DSSP file (Angstrom, degrees, kcal/mol; ACC not computed):
  #  RESIDUE AA STRUCTURE BP1 BP2  ACC     N-H-->O    O-->H-N    N-H-->O    O-->H-N    TCO  KAPPA ALPHA  PHI   PSI    X-CA   Y-CA   Z-CA
    1    1 A M     >        0   0    0      0, 0.0     4,-2.1     0, 0.0     5,-0.2   0.000 360.0 360.0 360.0 -45.0   83.1   16.7   35.1
    2    2 A E  H  >  +     0   0    0      1,-0.2     4,-2.0     2,-0.2     5,-0.2   0.880 360.0  51.6 -59.9 -39.6   81.9   15.7   31.7
    3    3 A A  H  > S+     0   0    0      1,-0.2     4,-1.9     2,-0.2    -1,-0.2   0.904 109.2  50.6 -63.5 -41.0   78.4   15.3   32.9
    4    4 A A  H  4 S+     0   0    0      1,-0.2    -1,-0.2     2,-0.2    -2,-0.2   0.862 109.8  51.3 -64.7 -35.3   78.4   18.7   34.5
    5    5 A R  H  < S+     0   0    0     -4,-2.1    -1,-0.2     1,-0.2    -2,-0.2   0.890 112.8  44.1 -69.9 -38.9   79.7   20.2   31.2
    6    6 A K  H  < S+     0   0    0     -4,-2.0     2,-0.6    -5,-0.2    -2,-0.2   0.799  91.6  93.3 -77.3 -28.8   77.0   18.6   29.1
    7    7 A A     <  +     0   0    0     -4,-1.9    -1,-0.0    -5,-0.2    -4,-0.0  -0.545  37.6 146.2 -74.7 113.4   74.0   19.4   31.4
    8    8 A S        +     0   0    0     -2,-0.6    -1,-0.1    54,-0.1    53,-0.1  -0.680  14.7 174.4-143.5  86.5   72.4   22.6   30.4
    9    9 A P        +     0   0    0      0, 0.0     2,-0.3     0, 0.0    53,-0.1   0.517  65.5  28.6 -77.1  -4.0   68.6   22.3   31.1
   10   10 A W        -     0   0    0     51,-0.3     2,-0.4     2,-0.0     0, 0.0  -0.980  69.7-131.2-153.8 161.4   67.8   25.9   30.2
   11   11 A I        -     0   0    0     -2,-0.3     2,-0.2    51,-0.0    51,-0.0  -0.947  13.1-147.7-122.9 134.6   69.0   28.8   28.0
   12   12 A L        -     0   0    0     -2,-0.4     3,-0.1     1,-0.1    88,-0.0  -0.578  37.0 -89.3 -91.7 161.9   69.6   32.4   29.0
   13   13 A S        -     0   0    0     -2,-0.2    -1,-0.1     1,-0.1    45,-0.0  -0.233  61.1 -78.3 -63.0 160.8   69.1   35.3   26.6
   14   14 A P        -     0   0    0      0, 0.0    -1,-0.1     0, 0.0    -3,-0.0  -0.170  55.4 -91.6 -60.3 155.9   72.1   36.3   24.4
   15   15 A L        -     0   0    0      1,-0.1     2,-2.1    -3,-0.1    36,-0.0  -0.409  36.7-115.7 -65.1 143.2   74.9   38.3   25.9
   16   16 A P        +     0   0    0      0, 0.0     2,-0.2     0, 0.0    -1,-0.1  -0.455  53.2 170.6 -81.1  70.5   74.4   42.1   25.5
   17   17 A L        -     0   0    0     -2,-2.1     0, 0.0     1,-0.1     0, 0.0  -0.526  29.7-173.2 -87.8 149.0   77.5   42.5   23.3
   18   18 A T        -     0   0    0     -2,-0.2    -1,-0.1     0, 0.0     0, 0.0   0.563  47.8-111.8-110.3 -16.2   78.4   45.7   21.5
   19   19 A G  S    S+     0   0    0      0, 0.0    -2,-0.1     0, 0.0     0, 0.0   0.332 101.4  92.1  95.0  -5.6   81.3   44.4   19.4
   20   20 A N        +     0   0    0      3,-0.0    -3,-0.0     0, 0.0     0, 0.0   0.294  54.2 122.9-101.6   8.0   83.7   46.6   21.4
   21   21 A E  S >  S-     0   0    0      1,-0.1     3,-1.7    28,-0.1    25,-0.1  -0.334  76.5-112.9 -68.6 152.7   84.5   43.9   24.0
   22   22 A P  T 3  S+     0   0    0      0, 0.0    -1,-0.1     0, 0.0    24,-0.1   0.795 116.5  56.6 -56.5 -28.6   88.2   42.9   24.4
   23   23 A C  T >  S+     0   0    0      2,-0.1     3,-1.5    22,-0.1     2,-0.7   0.640  76.6 111.2 -81.1 -13.0   87.5   39.5   23.0
   24   24 A A  T <  S-     0   0    0     -3,-1.7     3,-0.1     1,-0.3     0, 0.0  -0.485 102.0 -11.8 -66.0 108.6   86.0   40.8   19.8
   25   25 A G  T 3  S+     0   0    0     -2,-0.7     2,-0.6     1,-0.2    -1,-0.3   0.516 101.8 129.5  81.1   6.1   88.6   39.8   17.1
   26   26 A A    X   -     0   0    0     -3,-1.5     3,-1.1     1,-0.1    -1,-0.2  -0.844  45.4-159.3 -99.1 121.9   91.3   38.8   19.6
   27   27 A D  G >  S+     0   0    0     -2,-0.6     3,-1.3     1,-0.2    -1,-0.1   0.706  80.5  78.8 -70.2 -20.6   92.7   35.3   19.0
   28   28 A V  G 3  S+     0   0    0      1,-0.3     3,-0.3     3,-0.0    -1,-0.2   0.668  85.6  61.9 -66.1 -15.1   94.0   34.9   22.5
   29   29 A F  G <  S+     0   0    0     -3,-1.1    41,-2.4     1,-0.2     2,-0.4   0.696 106.3  42.0 -85.1 -19.1   90.5   34.0   23.8
   30   30 A F  S <  S+     0   0    0     -3,-1.3     2,-0.2    39,-0.2    -1,-0.2  -0.725  77.3 148.9-132.9  83.5   90.1   30.9   21.7
   31   31 A L        -     0   0    0     -2,-0.4    38,-0.3    -3,-0.3     3,-0.1  -0.705  53.7-125.8-112.2 162.6   93.3   28.8   21.6
   32   32 A D  S    S+     0   0    0     -2,-0.2     2,-0.4     1,-0.2    -1,-0.1   0.799 101.5  23.5 -74.2 -29.2   93.9   25.1   21.4
   33   33 A F  S    S-     0   0    0      2,-0.0     2,-0.8    -3,-0.0    -1,-0.2  -1.000  70.2-148.7-140.1 136.4   96.1   25.2   24.5
   34   34 A Y        -     0   0    0     -2,-0.4     2,-0.1    -3,-0.1    41,-0.0  -0.864  19.8-176.6-109.3  98.8   96.0   27.7   27.4
   35   35 A G     >  -     0   0    0     -2,-0.8     4,-2.6     1,-0.1     5,-0.2  -0.322  45.1 -94.9 -80.1 174.4   99.4   28.2   28.9
   36   36 A A  H  > S+     0   0    0      1,-0.2     4,-2.4     2,-0.2     5,-0.2   0.893 124.1  49.5 -59.8 -41.8   99.9   30.4   31.9
   37   37 A T  H  > S+     0   0    0      2,-0.2     4,-2.2     1,-0.2    -1,-0.2   0.933 113.4  44.7 -65.6 -46.7  100.9   33.5   29.8
   38   38 A E  H  > S+     0   0    0      1,-0.2     4,-2.6     2,-0.2     5,-0.2   0.909 114.1  49.8 -64.9 -42.4   97.9   33.2   27.4
   39   39 A S  H  X S+     0   0    0     -4,-2.6     4,-2.7     1,-0.2     5,-0.3   0.915 111.0  49.1 -63.1 -43.6   95.5   32.6   30.3
   40   40 A R  H  X S+     0   0    0     -4,-2.4     4,-2.2    -5,-0.2    -2,-0.2   0.921 112.8  47.6 -62.8 -43.6   96.8   35.6   32.2
   41   41 A L  H  X S+     0   0    0     -4,-2.2     4,-2.2     2,-0.2    -2,-0.2   0.952 115.4  43.8 -62.7 -50.5   96.6   37.9   29.2
   42   42 A A  H  X S+     0   0    0     -4,-2.6     4,-2.5     1,-0.2    -2,-0.2   0.919 115.5  46.9 -64.2 -44.0   93.1   36.8   28.2
   43   43 A T  H  X S+     0   0    0     -4,-2.7     4,-2.3    -5,-0.2    -1,-0.2   0.864 110.1  54.0 -69.3 -33.2   91.7   36.9   31.8
   44   44 A R  H  X S+     0   0    0     -4,-2.2     4,-0.6    -5,-0.3    -1,-0.2   0.924 111.5  45.3 -63.8 -43.3   93.3   40.3   32.4
   45   45 A L  H >< S+     0   0    0     -4,-2.2     3,-1.0     1,-0.2     4,-0.3   0.910 111.5  53.7 -64.0 -41.9   91.5   41.7   29.3
   46   46 A C  H >< S+     0   0    0     -4,-2.5     3,-2.2     1,-0.2     6,-0.2   0.908 100.2  59.6 -58.5 -43.9   88.3   40.0   30.3
   47   47 A R  H 3< S+     0   0    0     -4,-2.3    -1,-0.2     1,-0.3    -2,-0.2   0.702 101.6  55.5 -63.5 -17.8   88.3   41.6   33.8
   48   48 A Q  T << S+     0   0    0     -3,-1.0    -1,-0.3    -4,-0.6    -2,-0.2   0.534  87.5 104.1 -87.0  -8.0   88.2   45.0   32.1
   49   49 A C  S X  S-     0   0    0     -3,-2.2     3,-1.3    -4,-0.3     4,-0.2  -0.516  70.6-138.4 -81.0 139.2   85.1   44.2   30.1
   50   50 A P  T 3  S+     0   0    0      0, 0.0     3,-0.2     0, 0.0     4,-0.2   0.697 104.2  46.3 -69.1 -17.7   81.7   45.6   31.1
   51   51 A V  T 3> S+     0   0    0      1,-0.1     4,-2.9     2,-0.1     5,-0.2   0.178  75.2 114.6-108.1  18.4   80.0   42.3   30.5
   52   52 A V  H <> S+     0   0    0     -3,-1.3     4,-2.2     1,-0.2     5,-0.1   0.878  78.6  47.2 -58.1 -41.1   82.5   40.0   32.2
   53   53 A E  H  > S+     0   0    0     -4,-0.2     4,-2.2     2,-0.2    -1,-0.2   0.938 115.0  44.5 -68.4 -46.0   80.0   38.9   34.9
   54   54 A A  H  > S+     0   0    0     52,-0.3     4,-2.7     1,-0.2    -2,-0.2   0.897 113.3  52.3 -63.6 -39.5   77.2   38.2   32.5
   55   55 A C  H  X S+     0   0    0     -4,-2.9     4,-2.4     2,-0.2    -2,-0.2   0.913 109.0  49.8 -62.2 -44.1   79.6   36.4   30.2
   56   56 A F  H  X S+     0   0    0     -4,-2.2     4,-1.8    -5,-0.2    -2,-0.2   0.932 113.6  44.7 -60.8 -48.4   80.8   34.2   33.1
   57   57 A I  H  X S+     0   0    0     -4,-2.2     4,-2.2     1,-0.2    -2,-0.2   0.919 111.8  52.9 -64.6 -43.5   77.3   33.3   34.1
   58   58 A W  H  X S+     0   0    0     -4,-2.7     4,-2.0     1,-0.2    -1,-0.2   0.913 109.1  49.7 -58.3 -43.5   76.2   32.6   30.5
   59   59 A A  H  < S+     0   0    0     -4,-2.4     7,-0.3     1,-0.2    -1,-0.2   0.855 108.9  52.3 -66.7 -34.7   79.2   30.3   30.0
   60   60 A L  H  < S+     0   0    0     -4,-1.8    -1,-0.2     1,-0.2    -2,-0.2   0.896 113.4  44.1 -64.7 -39.5   78.3   28.4   33.2
   61   61 A V  H  < S+     0   0    0     -4,-2.2   -51,-0.3     1,-0.2    -2,-0.2   0.803 118.3  43.8 -75.2 -30.3   74.8   27.9   32.0
   62   62 A H    >X  +     0   0    0     -4,-2.0     4,-1.7    -5,-0.2     3,-0.7  -0.552  64.4 159.1-116.1  64.8   75.8   26.9   28.5
   63   63 A P  T 34 S+     0   0    0      0, 0.0    -1,-0.2     0, 0.0   -57,-0.1   0.836  75.3  51.7 -60.8 -33.7   78.7   24.5   28.9
   64   64 A S  T 34 S+     0   0    0      1,-0.2     3,-0.5    -3,-0.2     4,-0.1   0.812 113.7  44.3 -74.6 -26.5   78.3   23.0   25.4
   65   65 A L  T <4 S+     0   0    0     -3,-0.7    -1,-0.2     1,-0.2     3,-0.2   0.689 122.2  38.2 -86.2 -19.8   78.3   26.4   23.7
   66   66 A A  S  < S+     0   0    0     -4,-1.7    -1,-0.2    -7,-0.3    -2,-0.2  -0.171  75.3 124.4-120.7  37.4   81.2   27.7   25.8
   67   67 A A  S    S+     0   0    0     -3,-0.5     2,-0.3    -5,-0.1    -1,-0.1   0.757  74.3  39.7 -71.1 -23.9   83.3   24.5   26.0
   68   68 A D  S    S+     0   0    0     -3,-0.2   -36,-0.1    -4,-0.1   -38,-0.0  -0.851  95.4  30.3-121.6 157.8   86.3   26.3   24.5
   69   69 A G  S    S-     0   0    0    -38,-0.3     2,-0.6    -2,-0.3   -39,-0.2  -0.010  88.6 -59.8  91.8 168.5   87.8   29.7   25.1
   70   70 A I        +     0   0    0    -41,-2.4     2,-0.4     5,-0.1     5,-0.2  -0.832  55.2 175.4 -91.3 120.5   88.1   32.2   27.9
   71   71 A W  B >   -A   74   0A   0      3,-1.8     3,-1.1    -2,-0.6   -19,-0.0  -0.997  67.5  -6.1-128.3 128.0   84.6   33.3   29.0
   72   72 A G  T 3  S-     0   0    0     -2,-0.4    -1,-0.1     1,-0.3     3,-0.1   0.863 128.5 -58.7  58.1  36.3   84.1   35.7   31.9
   73   73 A A  T 3  S+     0   0    0      1,-0.2     2,-0.3   -31,-0.1    -1,-0.3   0.759 114.8 110.5  64.4  28.2   87.8   35.6   32.7
   74   74 A T  B <   -A   71   0A   0     -3,-1.1    -3,-1.8   -32,-0.1    -1,-0.2  -0.966  62.2-130.2-132.3 150.9   87.8   31.8   33.2
   75   75 A T     >  -     0   0    0     -2,-0.3     4,-2.4    -5,-0.2     5,-0.2  -0.460  37.0-102.1 -86.3 165.3   89.2   28.8   31.4
   76   76 A P  H  > S+     0   0    0      0, 0.0     4,-2.3     0, 0.0     5,-0.2   0.908 123.3  50.3 -55.6 -42.6   87.1   25.8   30.4
   77   77 A G  H  > S+     0   0    0      2,-0.2     4,-2.2     1,-0.2     5,-0.2   0.890 109.1  50.7 -64.4 -40.0   88.6   23.8   33.3
   78   78 A Q  H  > S+     0   0    0      2,-0.2     4,-2.7     1,-0.2    -1,-0.2   0.918 110.8  49.0 -63.7 -43.0   87.9   26.5   35.8
   79   79 A R  H  X S+     0   0    0     -4,-2.4     4,-3.1     2,-0.2     5,-0.2   0.905 109.4  52.3 -64.3 -40.6   84.3   26.7   34.6
   80   80 A D  H  X S+     0   0    0     -4,-2.3     4,-2.4    -5,-0.2    -1,-0.2   0.930 112.3  45.7 -59.3 -45.0   83.9   22.9   34.9
   81   81 A D  H  X S+     0   0    0     -4,-2.2     4,-2.2     2,-0.2    -2,-0.2   0.919 115.0  46.5 -64.8 -44.4   85.2   23.0   38.5
   82   82 A I  H  X S+     0   0    0     -4,-2.7     4,-2.5     2,-0.2    -2,-0.2   0.932 113.6  48.7 -63.5 -46.3   83.0   26.0   39.5
   83   83 A R  H  X S+     0   0    0     -4,-3.1     4,-2.5     1,-0.2    -2,-0.2   0.920 111.7  48.9 -61.2 -45.1   79.9   24.4   37.8
   84   84 A A  H  X S+     0   0    0     -4,-2.4     4,-2.2    -5,-0.2    -1,-0.2   0.902 112.0  49.4 -62.6 -41.4   80.5   21.1   39.5
   85   85 A G  H  X S+     0   0    0     -4,-2.2     4,-2.3     2,-0.2    -1,-0.2   0.896 111.2  49.0 -64.9 -40.4   80.9   22.7   42.9
   86   86 A L  H  X>S+     0   0    0     -4,-2.5     4,-3.0     2,-0.2     5,-0.6   0.899 110.2  50.8 -66.3 -40.5   77.8   24.8   42.5
   87   87 A V  H  X5S+     0   0    0     -4,-2.5     4,-1.8     1,-0.2    -2,-0.2   0.918 111.8  48.5 -62.5 -42.6   75.7   21.7   41.5
   88   88 A R  H  <5S+     0   0    0     -4,-2.2    -2,-0.2    -5,-0.2    -1,-0.2   0.918 119.0  38.4 -62.6 -43.5   77.0   19.9   44.6
   89   89 A R  H  <5S+     0   0    0     -4,-2.3    -2,-0.2    -5,-0.1    -1,-0.2   0.898 132.6  20.6 -76.7 -40.8   76.3   22.8   46.9
   90   90 A L  H  <5S-     0   0    0     -4,-3.0     4,-0.4    -5,-0.2    -3,-0.2   0.709  97.7-126.8-104.3 -23.9   73.0   24.0   45.5
   91   91 A G     X< -     0   0    0     -4,-1.8     4,-2.4    -5,-0.6     5,-0.2   0.062  36.7 -78.7  82.5 155.5   71.5   21.2   43.5
   92   92 A P  H  > S+     0   0    0      0, 0.0     4,-2.0     0, 0.0    -1,-0.1   0.877 126.8  45.9 -61.5 -42.7   70.5   21.6   39.9
   93   93 A S  H  > S+     0   0    0      2,-0.2     4,-1.7     1,-0.2    -2,-0.1   0.912 115.7  45.0 -73.0 -39.9   67.1   23.3   40.4
   94   94 A R  H  > S+     0   0    0     -4,-0.4     4,-2.6     2,-0.2     5,-0.2   0.899 112.0  53.9 -66.8 -39.3   68.3   25.8   43.0
   95   95 A L  H  X S+     0   0    0     -4,-2.4     4,-2.9     1,-0.2     5,-0.3   0.911 105.1  54.0 -60.6 -42.3   71.4   26.5   40.8
   96   96 A K  H  X S+     0   0    0     -4,-2.0     4,-2.2    -5,-0.2    -1,-0.2   0.932 111.2  45.2 -57.2 -47.6   69.1   27.3   37.9
   97   97 A H  H  X S+     0   0    0     -4,-1.7     4,-2.2     2,-0.2    -2,-0.2   0.931 114.2  48.4 -63.1 -47.7   67.2   29.9   39.9
   98   98 A V  H  X S+     0   0    0     -4,-2.6     4,-2.5     1,-0.2    -2,-0.2   0.916 113.6  46.2 -61.4 -45.2   70.3   31.5   41.4
   99   99 A L  H  X S+     0   0    0     -4,-2.9     4,-2.6     2,-0.2    -1,-0.2   0.866 109.7  53.9 -70.2 -35.0   72.1   31.8   38.1
  100  100 A K  H  X S+     0   0    0     -4,-2.2     4,-2.3    -5,-0.3    -1,-0.2   0.943 112.7  44.2 -61.3 -46.5   69.0   33.2   36.3
  101  101 A E  H  X S+     0   0    0     -4,-2.2     4,-2.2     1,-0.2    -2,-0.2   0.921 114.3  49.1 -63.9 -44.1   68.7   35.9   38.9
  102  102 A A  H  X S+     0   0    0     -4,-2.5     4,-2.4     1,-0.2    -1,-0.2   0.891 110.9  50.6 -64.1 -39.4   72.5   36.6   38.9
  103  103 A Y  H  X S+     0   0    0     -4,-2.6     4,-2.6     2,-0.2     5,-0.2   0.922 108.9  51.1 -64.7 -44.4   72.5   36.8   35.1
  104  104 A T  H  X S+     0   0    0     -4,-2.3     4,-2.2     1,-0.2    -2,-0.2   0.921 112.5  46.5 -58.9 -44.9   69.5   39.3   35.1
  105  105 A R  H  X S+     0   0    0     -4,-2.2     4,-2.5     1,-0.2    -1,-0.2   0.910 112.5  50.5 -63.4 -42.7   71.4   41.5   37.6
  106  106 A A  H  X S+     0   0    0     -4,-2.4     4,-2.2     2,-0.2   -52,-0.3   0.886 110.0  49.0 -65.2 -39.7   74.6   41.3   35.6
  107  107 A V  H  X S+     0   0    0     -4,-2.6     4,-1.6     2,-0.2    -1,-0.2   0.920 111.8  49.0 -66.8 -43.2   72.9   42.3   32.3
  108  108 A R  H  X S+     0   0    0     -4,-2.2     4,-1.0    -5,-0.2    -2,-0.2   0.921 111.4  50.6 -59.6 -43.2   71.2   45.2   34.0
  109  109 A K  H  < S+     0   0    0     -4,-2.5     3,-0.4     1,-0.2    -2,-0.2   0.886 109.6  49.6 -62.3 -40.5   74.6   46.3   35.5
  110  110 A S  H  < S+     0   0    0     -4,-2.2    -1,-0.2     1,-0.2    -2,-0.2   0.770 108.1  54.6 -72.3 -24.7   76.3   46.1   32.1
  111  111 A D  H  <        0   0    0     -4,-1.6    -1,-0.2     1,-0.2    -2,-0.2   0.715 360.0 360.0 -77.5 -21.0   73.6   48.2   30.5
  112  112 A A     <        0   0    0     -4,-1.0    -1,-0.2    -3,-0.4    -2,-0.2   0.484 360.0 360.0 -73.3 360.0   74.0   50.9   33.1
């Protein structure tokens, strides 16, 4: 898991944030410990956000920058598991291509 978290061979453009996202100024997204109640609250708020998909992909691509907090309605452990599974199934170079395309689509969708 730790190797998957550290590996980020490429960088995506910044998230298209407006400052009106549910996570802007909300402490529940960046806690020292995520209990069930805190995780449910933060992920419920995330799912209402117009950039949730782009945020999730960005956090998968940038594990060292998104090592803490709820990003794209996922906890750090969930992202580690998802990233490791994707690397196993697709391999690093194919994963890079797939996530770049998915991020581009997600950003376009959030701009609409």
